[in-house]
C-alpha positions as CSV (number, residue, x, y, z in Angstrom):
1,M,117.4,119.2,43.7
2,L,114.8,121.8,44.6
3,S,112.8,121.2,47.8
4,Y,110.9,123.2,50.4
5,R,113.0,125.7,52.4
6,P,111.3,127.5,55.3
7,D,111.3,131.3,55.0
8,S,109.1,134.3,55.3
9,T,109.0,135.5,51.8
10,F,106.0,136.8,49.9
11,A,105.7,133.4,48.1
12,H,105.9,131.5,51.4
13,R,103.0,133.5,52.9
14,L,100.6,132.9,49.9
15,D,97.9,130.2,50.1
16,P,99.0,127.1,48.1
17,R,95.7,127.2,46.2
18,S,96.5,130.6,44.8
19,K,100.0,129.5,43.8
20,L,98.6,126.4,42.1
21,L,96.1,128.5,40.1
22,V,98.9,130.8,38.9
23,Q,100.9,127.7,37.8
24,F,97.9,126.4,36.0
25,G,97.1,129.7,34.3
26,L,100.7,130.3,33.3
27,A,100.9,126.9,31.7
28,I,97.8,127.5,29.7
29,A,98.9,131.0,28.6
30,A,102.4,129.8,27.6
31,V,101.0,127.0,25.5
32,A,98.2,129.0,23.9
33,H,100.4,132.0,22.9
34,P,103.5,130.7,21.0
35,T,104.7,134.2,20.2
36,L,107.9,136.1,21.1
37,P,106.1,138.8,23.2
38,W,104.3,136.3,25.2
39,L,107.5,134.2,25.7
40,V,109.3,137.3,27.0
41,G,106.3,138.3,29.2
42,T,105.9,134.8,30.8
43,T,109.6,134.4,31.3
44,A,109.7,137.8,33.1
45,F,106.7,136.6,35.2
46,G,108.6,133.4,36.1
47,L,111.7,135.5,37.1
48,G,109.3,137.6,39.3
49,A,108.1,134.4,40.9
50,L,111.6,133.4,41.7
51,A,112.3,136.9,43.3
52,A,109.1,136.5,45.4
53,A,110.6,133.2,46.8
54,R,114.1,134.6,47.0
55,L,115.4,132.0,44.7
56,S,118.4,132.4,42.5
57,P,117.7,131.9,38.8
58,L,121.1,130.3,38.4
59,A,120.2,127.8,41.1
60,V,117.1,126.9,39.2
61,L,118.9,126.5,35.9
62,R,121.5,124.3,37.6
63,A,118.7,122.1,39.2
64,Y,117.0,121.8,35.8
65,R,120.2,121.5,33.8
66,V,119.4,118.0,32.4
67,V,115.9,119.0,31.3
68,L,117.1,122.2,29.8
69,T,119.9,120.4,27.9
70,V,117.4,118.0,26.4
71,L,115.1,120.9,25.4
72,A,118.0,122.7,23.9
73,L,118.6,119.8,21.5
74,A,115.2,120.3,19.9
75,P,116.0,123.4,17.8
76,L,119.2,121.8,16.6
77,I,117.4,118.7,15.5
78,A,114.6,120.7,13.9
79,G,117.1,122.7,11.8
80,I,118.9,119.7,10.4
81,A,118.3,119.2,6.7
82,F,119.3,116.1,4.6
83,G,120.7,118.2,1.8
84,P,122.0,121.7,1.1
85,P,122.0,124.0,3.1
86,W,122.1,121.1,5.7
87,F,120.8,123.4,8.4
88,R,117.7,125.6,8.1
89,V,117.4,128.5,10.4
90,D,113.6,129.1,10.3
91,P,112.6,125.7,11.6
92,A,115.2,125.9,14.3
93,L,113.9,129.3,15.4
94,R,110.3,128.1,15.3
95,S,111.3,125.1,17.4
96,A,113.2,127.3,19.9
97,L,110.1,129.5,20.3
98,Y,107.9,126.5,21.1
99,V,110.5,124.9,23.4
100,G,111.1,128.2,25.2
101,R,107.5,128.2,26.5
102,I,108.5,125.5,29.0
103,L,111.1,127.7,30.7
104,P,108.6,130.1,32.5
105,V,106.6,127.1,33.7
106,L,109.8,125.5,35.2
107,L,110.6,128.8,36.9
108,V,107.2,129.2,38.5
109,S,107.2,125.5,39.6
110,A,110.6,126.0,41.2
111,A,109.3,128.9,43.2
112,Y,106.3,126.8,44.3
113,L,108.4,123.8,45.3
114,T,110.8,125.9,47.5
115,S,108.0,128.0,49.1
116,T,105.3,125.4,49.8
117,P,105.4,122.5,52.3
118,V,104.3,119.1,51.1
119,R,101.5,118.9,53.6
120,D,100.1,122.2,52.3
121,T,100.2,121.0,48.8
122,R,98.3,117.9,49.7
123,A,95.8,120.0,51.7
124,A,95.3,122.3,48.7
125,V,94.8,119.4,46.2
126,Q,92.3,117.6,48.5
127,R,90.3,120.9,49.0
128,L,90.2,121.6,45.2
129,I,89.3,118.1,44.2
130,P,86.9,116.6,46.8
131,G,86.4,112.9,47.6
132,K,88.6,109.9,46.9
133,P,90.1,111.3,43.6
134,G,91.5,114.3,45.5
135,Q,92.8,112.1,48.3
136,I,94.6,109.8,45.8
137,L,96.0,112.8,43.9
138,G,97.1,114.6,47.0
139,I,98.9,111.5,48.4
140,G,100.5,110.9,45.0
141,M,101.9,114.4,44.8
142,A,103.1,114.3,48.4
143,L,105.0,111.0,47.8
144,V,106.5,112.1,44.5
145,V,107.8,115.4,46.0
146,R,109.3,113.6,49.0
147,L,110.7,110.5,47.1
148,F,111.9,111.9,43.8
149,P,115.0,113.7,45.4
150,L,115.9,110.5,47.2
151,V,115.6,108.4,44.0
152,L,117.9,110.9,42.2
153,A,120.4,110.7,45.2
154,D,120.4,106.9,44.8
155,V,121.1,107.2,41.1
156,R,124.1,109.5,41.8
157,E,125.4,107.1,44.5
158,V,125.2,104.2,42.0
159,R,127.0,106.3,39.4
160,D,129.7,107.3,41.8
161,A,130.1,103.7,42.9
162,I,130.5,102.5,39.3
163,H,133.2,105.2,38.7
164,A,135.0,104.3,41.9
165,R,135.3,100.7,40.7
166,G,136.8,101.7,37.4
167,G,133.6,101.8,35.5
168,E,135.0,104.3,33.0
169,T,136.8,101.4,31.3
170,R,133.6,99.6,30.6
171,P,131.6,100.1,27.4
172,L,129.0,102.8,27.5
173,W,126.1,100.3,27.1
174,D,127.4,98.2,30.0
175,R,127.7,101.3,32.2
176,A,124.1,102.3,31.3
177,R,122.9,98.8,32.0
178,L,124.5,98.7,35.4
179,L,123.3,102.2,36.3
180,A,119.7,101.3,35.3
181,V,119.6,97.9,37.1
182,R,121.2,99.0,40.3
183,S,119.1,102.2,40.5
184,L,115.9,100.2,39.9
185,E,116.9,97.8,42.6
186,R,117.4,100.7,45.1
187,T,114.1,102.3,44.1
188,L,112.2,99.1,44.6
189,D,113.9,98.5,47.9
190,R,113.0,102.1,49.0
191,S,109.4,101.6,47.9
192,D,109.2,98.4,50.1
193,R,110.6,100.3,53.1
194,L,108.1,103.1,52.4
195,S,105.2,100.6,52.4
196,V,106.4,99.2,55.8
197,A,106.8,102.6,57.2
198,L,103.3,103.7,56.2
199,R,101.8,100.7,57.8
200,A,103.9,101.1,60.9
201,R,102.7,104.7,61.2
202,C,99.0,103.8,60.7
203,F,98.7,105.5,57.3
204,A,95.4,107.3,57.0
205,W,93.7,108.3,53.7
206,N,92.1,111.3,55.3
207,P,94.4,112.7,58.0
208,T,94.0,116.1,59.7
209,L,95.5,118.5,57.2
210,P,96.8,121.9,58.0
211,P,94.1,124.7,57.8
212,L,94.2,126.9,54.7
213,S,92.7,130.4,54.4
214,F,93.0,133.1,51.8
215,A,94.5,136.4,53.0
216,R,94.2,139.8,51.3
217,R,97.5,139.3,49.5
218,D,96.1,136.2,47.8
219,Y,93.4,137.9,45.9
220,P,95.6,139.8,43.4
221,V,97.5,136.5,42.8
222,L,94.2,134.7,42.2
223,A,93.2,137.4,39.8
224,I,96.5,137.0,37.9
225,G,96.0,133.2,37.7
226,I,92.4,133.5,36.4
227,A,93.5,136.2,33.8
228,L,96.3,133.9,32.5
229,A,94.0,130.9,32.4
230,V,91.3,132.7,30.3
231,S,93.8,134.7,28.1
232,P,93.3,132.3,25.2
233,L,89.7,133.3,25.0
234,A,90.7,136.9,24.3
235,T,92.2,135.7,21.0
236,V,89.2,133.7,19.8
């Protein structure tokens, strides 16, 4: 699971607001331009973001393997035909082109996760969205980023425990039921402990957040993010 790793790379030294804008702009550009040249360009941009964070593309693909496997099924399903020739290439290629737009967004988001502390993300969100909505969104993002890896670890522990007790001999539906029930129990128990911990630490809606400031290196990144965000207007 990808998480923040302290370093001094170019991506680490960027202001989180400029990185969020690039992610937003890239997502808009990828969705608005479902063409092969744009897919190649945005994927190359995503690989450049990984290089800026010194993150291995193989590590990212391994972390997102479940998501990528599900996405890879879409072209196969789209190409299935209930009759000769039984599989149509054109719909499969068209579906692959649409699904492929998600890959560069995942690459850039991986670079962001590994190069941005959770507190900086919350500070950026609350500065971009003022008032109570920004506080709620910032807290929600911070909790998701911190808790999601723990929930996945709980699911893996439950799965390993089922296998250690001879779960392979059980029917598939029974294993799925056990995994879902036990994982949900652990998640609810973890949420209860989180609630107690927040109260014990005098949780504040508006704590003192880390200061953020744009540096000279942020302005080209901001320009790229804005250009990507407004790129659909150039085709209108």
